[in-house]
C-alpha positions in Angstrom: -15.9 -57.2 42.4 -14.6 -54.1 41.9 -16.0 -50.7 42.8 -17.0 -49.4 40.0 -19.4 -52.6 39.0 -20.0 -51.7 43.0 -21.8 -47.9 41.6 -23.1 -49.9 38.6 -25.5 -51.9 41.0 -26.0 -49.0 42.8 -27.3 -47.3 40.4 -29.0 -49.9 38.6 -31.1 -51.3 42.0 -31.4 -47.4 42.8 -30.4 -48.1 46.1 -27.3 -47.5 48.5 -25.3 -51.0 48.8 -24.4 -51.4 52.8 -22.3 -54.8 52.5 -21.2 -57.4 49.0 -20.1 -60.9 50.7 -18.9 -63.8 48.5 -20.9 -66.5 48.7 -21.3 -70.6 47.6 -22.0 -70.0 43.5 -20.8 -73.0 42.1 -17.8 -74.1 39.7 -18.1 -71.6 36.7 -18.8 -68.3 38.5 -18.1 -65.9 41.1 -21.5 -65.0 43.2 -22.3 -62.3 45.7 -24.9 -61.6 48.0 -25.9 -58.1 47.9 -27.4 -56.0 50.5 -28.9 -52.8 50.6 -31.1 -50.8 53.2 -33.7 -53.0 52.7 -33.5 -55.5 50.1 -31.0 -58.6 49.3 -29.5 -59.7 46.2 -28.0 -62.5 44.5 -25.1 -61.4 42.0 -23.1 -64.2 39.4 -19.9 -62.4 37.7 -18.4 -63.9 35.3 -15.6 -62.5 32.0 -17.9 -60.8 29.3 -18.2 -63.9 27.4 -20.5 -64.9 30.1 -23.2 -62.6 29.2 -25.6 -65.2 26.7 -25.5 -67.9 29.6 -26.6 -65.0 31.9 -29.3 -63.9 29.4 -30.3 -67.8 28.9 -30.4 -68.7 32.2 -32.4 -65.4 33.0 -35.0 -67.4 30.0 -35.2 -70.6 31.4 -36.1 -69.0 34.9 -38.6 -66.9 33.7 -40.1 -69.7 31.4 -40.6 -71.9 34.7 -41.9 -69.2 36.6 -44.1 -68.0 34.2 -46.2 -71.8 34.6 -46.7 -71.1 38.0 -45.9 -74.5 39.3 -42.5 -73.6 41.1 -41.0 -70.4 41.7 -37.7 -69.2 40.8 -35.5 -66.3 42.5 -36.6 -63.0 40.0 -34.5 -62.3 38.1 -33.3 -58.0 37.9 -31.6 -57.7 35.0 -28.2 -59.2 33.0 -25.4 -57.1 30.9 -22.3 -56.7 30.7 -20.3 -54.0 32.6 -16.6 -53.0 31.1 -14.6 -57.3 31.3 -17.5 -58.4 32.8 -21.1 -60.0 32.3 -23.4 -60.2 35.0 -26.6 -61.2 35.8 -28.6 -59.7 39.2 -32.2 -62.0 41.4 -33.1 -61.2 44.4 -31.8 -63.1 47.4 -33.8 -66.5 48.4 -32.4 -67.1 52.5 -32.3 -70.7 52.7 -32.5 -73.6 54.9 -32.1 -77.2 55.2 -35.2 -79.3 53.3 -37.5 -81.6 55.9 -40.1 -83.9 54.4 -42.7 -82.1 54.1 -40.3 -79.6 52.1 -39.5 -82.7 50.2 -42.8 -83.2 49.4 -44.0 -80.2 47.9 -41.0 -80.1 45.9 -42.1 -83.3 44.2 -45.3 -81.9 43.8 -44.2 -78.9 42.3 -41.7 -80.4 40.1 -44.4 -82.8 38.8 -47.1 -80.2 38.4 -44.3 -78.1 36.1 -43.4 -81.6 34.7 -47.1 -81.9 33.4 -46.8 -78.7 31.2 -46.0 -79.9 28.0 -45.1 -78.5 23.9 -45.9 -80.3 20.7 -42.4 -81.3 20.3 -39.3 -81.6 22.3 -36.4 -79.5 22.5 -37.0 -75.4 22.7 -36.6 -72.2 20.5 -32.6 -71.4 21.7 -30.2 -73.1 22.9 -28.6 -72.8 26.4 -25.9 -74.4 28.2 -25.3 -77.4 30.8 -23.1 -75.9 32.8 -20.0 -74.1 30.7 -20.7 -76.4 27.3 -23.1 -75.4 24.9 -26.5 -77.5 24.8 -29.0 -77.9 21.6 -32.2 -77.8 22.0 -33.2 -78.1 18.2 -36.2 -79.5 17.8 -38.1 -82.6 17.0 -40.7 -84.5 16.5 -39.8 -87.1 18.2 -37.9 -88.1 21.2 -35.3 -90.8 20.6 -34.1 -88.2 17.5 -33.9 -85.3 20.3 -32.1 -87.3 22.6 -30.0 -88.6 20.3 -29.2 -85.6 18.1 -29.0 -83.2 21.0 -27.8 -84.8 24.2 -25.3 -88.0 23.5 -24.4 -88.0 20.1 -22.8 -84.3 20.5 -21.3 -85.5 23.8 -19.7 -88.8 22.1 -18.2 -86.6 19.6 -16.6 -84.1 22.2 -14.9 -86.9 24.2 -13.4 -88.2 21.5 -12.1 -85.0 20.5 -10.3 -84.8 24.2 -9.1 -87.9 23.5 -12.1 -89.1 26.8 -13.2 -92.0 24.9 -12.3 -94.0 21.5 -14.6 -94.7 18.5 -14.1 -98.3 19.5 -16.3 -96.6 23.1 -19.0 -95.2 21.4 -21.8 -96.8 19.7 -23.0 -94.9 16.7 -26.1 -93.4 15.5 -28.3 -96.5 14.6 -28.1 -98.9 18.2 -28.3 -95.8 20.0 -31.5 -95.7 17.7 -31.9 -99.2 18.2 -31.5 -99.3 21.8 -33.6 -96.5 22.6 -36.6 -97.9 21.0 -38.9 -99.8 22.8 -37.9 -97.3 26.1 -39.0 -94.2 24.5 -42.4 -95.3 24.5 -45.7 -92.9 24.4 -43.4 -89.9 26.1 -45.1 -86.0 26.1 -42.4 -82.9 25.8 -42.1 -81.5 29.4 -40.7 -78.5 30.1 -37.3 -79.4 32.2 -35.3 -77.8 35.2 -32.7 -79.9 32.6 -30.1 -79.6 35.4 -31.5 -80.9 38.9 -29.5 -81.8 40.8 -29.2 -80.9 44.6 -27.1 -77.7 44.6 -30.3 -76.4 42.2 -33.0 -76.2 43.8 -33.4 -74.0 47.7 -35.4 -74.1 50.2 -36.6 -71.1 51.7 -37.5 -69.7 55.3 -41.0 -70.7 54.8 -40.2 -73.8 53.0 -41.1 -72.7 50.1 -39.7 -74.3 46.9 -37.2 -72.8 44.7 -35.5 -73.8 41.2 -32.5 -72.3 40.6 -30.0 -72.5 37.2 -32.5 -74.7 34.8 -31.1 -76.0 31.5 -34.3 -76.1 30.2 -35.6 -77.4 27.7 -38.9 -79.9 26.5 -38.2 -83.1 26.9 -39.0 -86.5 29.2 -39.9 -86.0 32.6 -37.3 -88.3 34.3 -34.3 -87.1 32.7 -35.2 -84.5 35.8 -35.5 -87.8 38.0 -31.9 -89.1 36.7 -30.7 -86.0 37.9 -32.1 -86.2 40.7 -30.2 -89.8 41.9 -27.2 -89.4 39.2 -25.9 -87.2 43.0 -27.8 -87.8 45.4 -29.8 -84.6 47.9 -32.8 -85.2 47.7 -35.1 -87.5 50.7 -37.4 -90.0 50.3 -40.8 -87.6 50.5 -39.8 -86.3 47.1 -39.8 -89.4 45.2 -43.1 -90.7 46.9 -45.0 -87.2 46.4 -43.7 -87.0 42.6 -44.1 -90.6 41.7 -47.9 -90.3 43.2 -47.8 -87.5 40.8 -46.3 -88.8 38.0 -46.4 -93.1 38.5 -43.1 -94.4 36.9 -43.0 -97.6 34.7 -41.3 -100.6 34.0 -39.0 -99.4 31.9 -38.2 -96.7 34.5 -34.7 -97.5 36.0 -33.6 -99.0 32.1 -34.3 -95.0 31.3 -32.8 -94.0 34.4 -29.1 -95.2 33.2 -29.8 -93.8 29.7 -30.5 -90.0 30.8 -27.4 -90.3 33.3 -25.5 -91.4 31.2 -25.7 -87.4 29.4 -24.8 -85.8 32.5 -22.2 -88.6 33.3 -20.8 -87.6 29.5 -20.9 -83.5 30.6 -18.9 -84.1 34.1 -16.4 -86.1 31.5 -16.2 -83.4 29.2 -16.1 -80.8 32.0 -14.1 -82.1 34.5 -11.9 -85.6 33.3 -11.2 -89.0 33.4 -12.9 -90.0 36.9 -16.5 -90.5 35.3 -15.0 -92.9 32.5 -15.9 -95.6 33.8 -19.6 -95.1 34.9 -19.8 -93.9 30.8 -18.6 -97.1 29.4 -20.3 -99.1 31.5 -23.4 -97.4 30.1 -22.2 -97.7 26.8 -21.7 -101.1 26.5 -25.0 -101.6 26.8 -26.0 -100.0 24.3 -23.5 -101.8 22.1 -24.3 -104.9 23.4 
């Protein structure tokens, strides 16, 4: 962080910054803890071109917070300065989650998913990782998930020569496969990228969601992502299901929802995700 940016942030906060230390913040942006005499803040820093990404992240955090179901860090500001873009938030001092913490997280996520809309999608596009994510509104979940989630990632994978035409199902094959699985699904507000690095448990046991990729979709999408890489305790799922029960098609839908995230990881990180992607694609084509 440059001295000029540090001075700019100090003026923005109207406080003297006493310490700046790098912290773990993911693969996309630099992250820092900023200490003042009486508060701590979390700063994400990237190139100036990332301003829209930070803007949509701030929008998602605010949208979740306004549901009063689960907390998100308060956004202080997002802006560009010199050749950088930044997102400044309150700093949440976190701890390892206990079984009781996971129980509360599961209950509050289920409450978030009770916040519904008339349509699937969102009034603005955003990002999944560093990739653009289209949220064009659809009346049906099958159309949204096919057209705004699977097809764009399949197209990108083919452009990157990570998948061949022969390995990818057609739009009609996808929609035919999904039709029987996607019955009576309501548009729930989703975090959109709920892996174990995107929740925090504060020192007093309060769950917080961070780094959202929000839109209105099927609630099981968030559950699918929690199961893809692990990091959520048994108490989380037990609590969640007591408020939002699963059904006989949940397992099959989990695979389909994980396909989107696996395609994203294939496009971002390469062929180590190829086998998992192709295995699910074969089920769709069969």
